[in-house]
N, C-alpha and C positions, 0 to 999 in steps of 0.2 A: 733826355726829356727833363724839362724843368718842373719841379714841384714847389708848391707854396704851402706854408704852414697855416693852420687855422687862424693864428694871430694876424698874419699878413693879409689873409682874405677878409677878416673882420675889419681891419684898418682901411683897406681899399673900399669896402662896402659902407663904412661908417656905421657899423653895428657892433653889438657885443659878441665876444667869442662864444658864449653859451648858445646864442641864436644860430651862429654859424655851425657849431658842432651838431646841434639838433638837425639842421637842414642836411648836413653831411650824412648823418645816420639814416635819415629818412630817404635820401636819394642815392644811396649806394656809393658814396665816395670811398675809394680804397683806403685802407689803414693798415698799420702794423701795431702789434701789441694787443693787450687785452685789458678790460676794465679801466681803472684809473690811469693806466699806462698807455692807453690807446692814442695813437698819433695818426691823424688823417693826412693823406698825401694828395693834395689838391692839384689837379692838372689844369692847364689853361682852359680846357673844355668845361671842367667843373666850375672854375671861377666865373666864366662867362654865363653859365646857367644860373649860378647863384645871384649874380648881378641883375639878371632878367626876371628873378622870381617875383611873385605877387607879394607886395609889401603891405597890403591892407591888414589891419589887425583883425583877429578872430578867424573863424572858419568860413570857408566859402559857402554860399547857400546851397541847399540840397536841390538838385534838379528833379522835377516830378514828371 
């Protein structure tokens, strides 16, 4: 299975690695290490989901 680095995913998506790391943390992308040494292991499925994400700034409106 091929894995991508956070930097590779950020470059493909045209975004900053910090945004990519935050998305990975919130969406359960697999990782190794802890704290500052944490390295995310992006699969093809993770990459496709990230590329399809909602790119609008801010939080989505709350449904009533």
